[in-house]
C-alpha positions in Angstrom: 62.3 -33.4 6.5 60.1 -32.2 9.6 56.7 -31.2 8.1 57.6 -27.9 10.1 60.1 -27.0 8.0 58.2 -27.6 4.5 55.6 -26.8 2.4 53.5 -28.5 0.5 51.3 -27.6 -2.8 48.1 -29.9 -3.1 46.3 -30.2 -6.2 42.6 -31.1 -5.9 40.6 -30.4 -2.5 38.5 -33.8 -2.8 38.6 -36.6 -0.4 42.3 -36.6 -0.5 43.4 -34.2 -0.9 41.2 -32.3 1.9 42.8 -35.3 4.4 46.4 -34.5 2.9 45.8 -30.7 3.3 44.6 -30.9 7.2 47.3 -33.7 8.3 50.3 -31.5 6.9 48.8 -28.4 8.2 48.3 -30.1 11.9 51.9 -31.4 11.8 53.1 -27.4 11.1 53.5 -27.2 7.6 53.0 -24.9 4.8 50.0 -25.5 2.8 48.9 -24.4 0.0 45.7 -26.4 -1.8 44.6 -25.8 -5.3 41.1 -26.6 -6.8 39.5 -26.0 -9.8 36.0 -26.5 -8.6 34.7 -24.5 -5.7 34.9 -25.4 -1.6 31.8 -27.8 -1.7 33.2 -29.8 -3.6 30.9 -30.0 -6.6 33.4 -31.5 -8.8 34.7 -34.7 -6.5 34.1 -38.1 -6.6 33.8 -38.1 -3.4 30.6 -36.3 -3.3 28.9 -38.6 -4.8 29.2 -41.6 -2.7 27.6 -44.0 -0.3 31.0 -43.8 1.9 30.3 -47.2 3.3 34.0 -48.6 5.3 33.1 -52.5 4.9 36.2 -54.5 3.8 34.5 -57.5 4.5 31.7 -56.9 2.2 34.1 -55.3 -0.8 36.0 -58.7 -0.1 33.5 -60.2 -2.3 34.9 -57.7 -5.3 38.4 -56.5 -4.5 41.5 -57.6 -4.0 43.0 -58.7 -0.4 45.5 -55.7 -0.2 42.3 -53.4 -0.6 40.8 -55.2 1.9 43.7 -54.9 4.4 43.4 -51.4 3.9 39.9 -51.0 4.7 40.3 -52.9 8.3 43.5 -50.2 9.1 41.2 -47.4 7.8 38.4 -48.6 10.1 39.9 -47.7 13.5 42.0 -44.1 11.8 38.5 -43.0 10.5 37.5 -42.8 14.3 40.2 -41.3 15.1 40.6 -39.2 12.3 36.8 -37.7 12.8 37.3 -37.1 16.7 40.2 -34.1 15.7 37.7 -32.3 13.9 36.0 -29.4 14.8 32.7 -30.3 13.2 30.8 -33.3 14.3 30.7 -36.2 11.0 28.3 -38.8 11.3 30.4 -42.2 11.7 28.3 -45.3 12.4 29.9 -49.0 12.6 26.7 -51.1 13.3 27.8 -53.4 10.4 26.1 -54.6 7.3 23.1 -56.1 6.8 23.2 -58.9 3.4 19.4 -59.5 2.2 18.5 -61.7 -0.5 14.8 -63.1 -2.3 14.3 -66.8 -2.0 15.2 -66.9 -5.6 18.6 -65.8 -5.3 19.9 -68.5 -2.6 21.8 -70.2 -4.5 24.0 -66.8 -4.7 23.9 -66.0 -2.3 25.5 -69.0 -0.5 28.1 -68.5 -3.0 28.7 -64.9 -1.9 28.4 -66.4 1.7 31.6 -69.0 0.8 33.7 -66.4 -0.2 33.9 -64.3 2.7 34.6 -66.9 4.5 37.1 -68.0 2.7 39.1 -64.6 3.0 38.0 -64.1 6.7 40.3 -68.0 6.5 43.0 -65.2 4.4 42.8 -62.0 6.9 42.0 -63.3 10.7 41.5 -59.3 11.1 38.2 -59.9 9.8 35.1 -60.4 11.6 33.4 -63.6 10.1 29.8 -63.2 8.9 27.0 -64.1 11.2 23.8 -66.0 9.6 20.7 -64.8 10.5 17.8 -66.8 10.4 14.0 -65.3 10.7 14.3 -64.1 14.4 17.3 -63.5 14.8 17.3 -60.7 11.6 14.3 -59.7 13.3 16.0 -58.7 16.0 18.8 -57.2 14.3 16.8 -55.0 11.4 13.1 -55.5 12.3 11.7 -53.0 9.3 12.7 -55.5 7.0 11.7 -58.7 8.3 8.0 -59.1 6.9 10.0 -59.8 3.6 13.0 -61.3 4.6 13.7 -64.7 6.6 17.2 -64.8 6.3 20.6 -62.8 6.0 24.2 -62.2 7.0 25.0 -60.2 8.8 28.5 -58.6 9.1 29.9 -57.1 11.9 32.0 -53.7 12.7 31.8 -52.4 9.2 30.4 -48.9 9.3 29.4 -45.5 7.2 30.0 -41.7 7.3 28.5 -38.6 5.9 30.7 -38.4 3.1 29.4 -34.6 2.6 29.4 -33.9 6.3 33.0 -35.2 5.9 34.0 -32.6 3.1 32.4 -29.8 4.7 33.8 -30.1 7.9 37.6 -30.8 6.2 36.7 -27.2 4.9 36.1 -25.4 8.0 39.3 -27.3 9.1 41.0 -25.7 6.6 40.0 -22.5 7.2 40.9 -23.0 11.4 44.4 -24.5 9.9 44.9 -21.0 7.8 45.1 -23.3 4.9 45.9 -21.1 1.9 43.1 -22.2 -0.3 42.7 -21.4 -4.0 39.0 -22.3 -5.0 38.4 -22.1 -8.8 41.6 -22.3 -9.8 43.3 -25.2 -12.2 47.0 -25.8 -11.4 49.1 -27.8 -13.4 51.4 -29.5 -10.7 54.6 -29.6 -13.4 54.5 -25.9 -13.5 54.5 -25.6 -9.6 57.2 -27.9 -9.9 59.6 -24.8 -10.5 62.1 -24.4 -7.4 61.1 -20.5 -7.8 57.4 -21.1 -6.2 59.3 -22.4 -3.0 57.9 -25.8 -2.5 59.2 -29.3 -1.4 56.7 -31.4 -2.6 54.1 -31.3 -5.0 51.4 -33.8 -4.9 48.8 -34.1 -7.3 45.2 -35.5 -5.9 43.0 -34.2 -8.4 41.4 -37.6 -9.8 40.9 -37.9 -13.7 42.0 -34.5 -13.7 45.8 -36.1 -13.5 45.0 -38.0 -16.6 47.6 -36.8 -18.3 49.7 -37.2 -16.1 49.7 -40.6 -15.5 48.9 -41.6 -18.5 52.4 -40.0 -20.1 54.2 -42.5 -17.5 54.6 -44.6 -20.3 53.5 -47.8 -18.6 50.4 -48.8 -20.2 49.1 -50.4 -16.3 49.5 -46.5 -15.2 46.8 -45.4 -17.5 43.4 -43.6 -15.7 39.9 -43.6 -16.7 36.8 -42.9 -15.4 34.4 -45.2 -14.3 31.0 -44.2 -14.2 28.6 -44.3 -11.0 25.3 -43.1 -10.4 23.5 -42.7 -6.9 19.5 -41.6 -5.8 19.4 -40.0 -2.2 15.8 -40.6 -0.6 14.0 -38.9 2.3 12.4 -41.8 3.7 10.9 -40.7 6.9 8.8 -44.9 6.5 11.7 -46.6 6.5 13.5 -46.7 9.3 16.8 -49.4 8.2 19.4 -48.9 10.8 22.5 -50.0 8.9 23.9 -50.3 5.8 21.9 -53.1 3.6 23.0 -54.8 0.3 20.4 -56.6 -1.9 22.1 -59.9 -3.6 20.6 -59.7 -7.0 21.9 -61.2 -10.6 21.1 -57.9 -12.0 20.6 -55.2 -9.3 22.9 -55.4 -6.8 22.5 -52.4 -4.5 23.4 -51.1 -1.6 20.9 -48.8 0.6 22.8 -46.7 2.9 21.2 -44.5 5.7 22.2 -41.4 6.8 20.8 -38.8 9.4 17.5 -37.2 9.4 15.8 -40.1 7.5 17.9 -39.7 4.4 19.1 -42.7 2.2 21.8 -42.8 -0.9 20.9 -45.6 -3.1 23.7 -47.1 -5.4 24.6 -49.9 -7.4 25.7 -48.9 -11.2 29.0 -49.1 -12.1 29.5 -48.8 -15.9 32.7 -48.1 -18.0 32.2 -44.8 -19.3 33.3 -41.2 -18.3 30.0 -39.9 -19.3 29.0 -37.6 -17.1 25.2 -37.1 -18.5 22.3 -37.3 -16.3 21.1 -40.6 -15.1 19.3 -42.8 -17.3 15.7 -43.8 -16.8 16.9 -47.2 -16.9 19.4 -46.9 -14.4 16.7 -45.1 -12.4 13.6 -47.9 -12.2 16.3 -50.6 -11.2 17.5 -48.6 -8.7 14.5 -47.7 -7.4 12.2 -50.6 -8.5 14.9 -53.2 -6.3 15.2 -50.6 -3.4 11.0 -50.7 -3.3 11.7 -55.1 -2.8 13.7 -54.0 0.2 10.9 -52.4 2.2 7.9 -50.7 1.1 7.9 -47.6 2.7 10.6 -46.6 -0.4 7.3 -46.4 -2.0 6.2 -43.2 -0.8 9.8 -41.6 -0.7 10.9 -38.2 -1.8 14.0 -38.6 -4.8 16.0 -35.6 -3.2 19.2 -36.1 -5.7 19.9 -38.3 -9.0 23.5 -37.9 -9.4 26.5 -39.3 -11.5 30.4 -38.8 -11.1 33.2 -40.7 -12.2 35.5 -42.9 -9.9 39.1 -42.3 -11.0 40.5 -45.7 -11.7 43.8 -47.0 -12.6 44.3 -50.4 -15.7 44.2 -52.6 -12.3 41.3 -51.1 -10.3 43.8 -50.5 -7.6 45.1 -47.6 -5.5 48.8 -46.2 -6.7 51.3 -43.8 -5.1 54.0 -42.5 -8.0 56.8 -40.4 -7.1 58.6 -38.4 -9.4 61.8 -37.4 -8.4 64.7 -35.4 -10.6 67.1 -33.7 -9.1 66.3 -30.0 -11.0 62.8 -30.0 -10.3 60.8 -30.1 -6.8 59.9 -33.5 -5.6 56.1 -35.1 -7.1 53.6 -37.1 -5.4 50.9 -38.3 -7.2 48.1 -40.5 -5.3 44.9 -42.3 -7.5 43.4 -45.5 -8.5 41.5 -45.1 -5.3 38.3 -46.0 -7.8 35.1 -47.2 -5.7 36.9 -47.3 -2.7 38.0 -44.2 -1.5 36.2 -43.9 1.7 36.9 -47.5 2.6 41.0 -46.9 1.9 41.6 -43.0 2.1 43.3 -43.1 6.0 45.6 -45.6 4.9 46.9 -44.4 1.8 46.9 -41.1 4.1 49.4 -42.8 6.4 51.6 -44.1 3.4 52.2 -40.8 2.0 53.1 -38.6 5.3 55.2 -41.9 6.0 57.1 -41.7 2.8 57.2 -37.0 2.8 58.7 -37.5 6.1 61.4 -40.4 6.2 61.3 -41.2 2.6 59.9 -44.9 2.9 56.6 -46.1 4.4 56.1 -49.8 6.7 52.5 -49.0 6.2 52.5 -49.2 2.5 54.1 -52.9 3.5 51.4 -54.4 5.8 48.9 -53.3 3.6 50.0 -54.1 0.3 49.8 -50.4 -1.3 51.7 -50.1 -4.6 54.5 -47.4 -4.3 56.3 -46.7 -7.5 58.9 -44.3 -9.2 58.3 -42.7 -12.6 61.7 -42.8 -13.3 62.5 -46.1 -13.2 58.8 -47.9 -13.1 60.2 -50.4 -10.2 58.7 -50.5 -6.5 59.5 -48.2 -4.5 61.8 -49.9 -1.2 58.8 -49.0 1.5 59.7 -51.5 4.2 62.9 -49.4 5.5 61.7 -47.0 7.9 64.6 -44.4 8.8 
């Protein structure tokens, strides 16, 4: 089906929902977007994120297919952002890994893990070991406190809130029909009387009932709580995302524009959306101060929490429900902590399926695509 002849309903206007709505509208499709929250994305997990694009750094804690999705997505982010009317901060100056002397053994194991991952995936750039001199050259603001580090080339980050705003502008320019502050049930939208060719569910944790009724425990959807602090720290001049190896406080610090820093690390198996705990705040801020003393005079702009939608295996998935008597349904979920890193890859897979019924990109990056009706993987490597 040509996109220009299609009509699509998208439920959920977080990162994935906005990306798909804009992409489909630019291809000539008629799109209606339903979001239970406001246009500012205040309910989206994407609003509470550091938006780091770091497949090698994340390879230490995730599966190879997620890393492949991240590698695929890096150049795609440049393309996608270049096509937006409103500028979005995008940086690709690598990731810096630091550790204190007492954590050297942990750092050595981490570096060895990254080296092994590079051996398996030649698209990854090998980490560069830094001594005191090379560290001072690449990140002079931390040279007084650290004498060694790892530099991971080619990794990047973007400004998540700028991106959500820019995609909102694009939705307006493309005349997408947006229904803000309006809950929508994907099953009701599938009624053929509504005239949609596809209903696409990108509602994150809002889709819990849909995923949990599939009958496969591996598809049970849950929330994983994450906490971040946004700081204004004009005395700190970090040039790139920086991660600290620490047995208890393995934090990341992502510098945004105008001396704003996003600090995070906590990952809690809970769907609690209450404010940040004192313990989490103290641990995050204490570890941040050990990276740079200038954070002592930083101003706390925000302490925020959100739950990341996560499937049982912590891997993303596209699930299809195609019945002869109903409109086709596509469910996209489980992006977990890697939403910004992998979403362009998932976007490309979804567009291929909607266009041709199959996805060679899904085969390349290892994205799981299944059918609700058969519980078997969809054949994705034979693209018409």
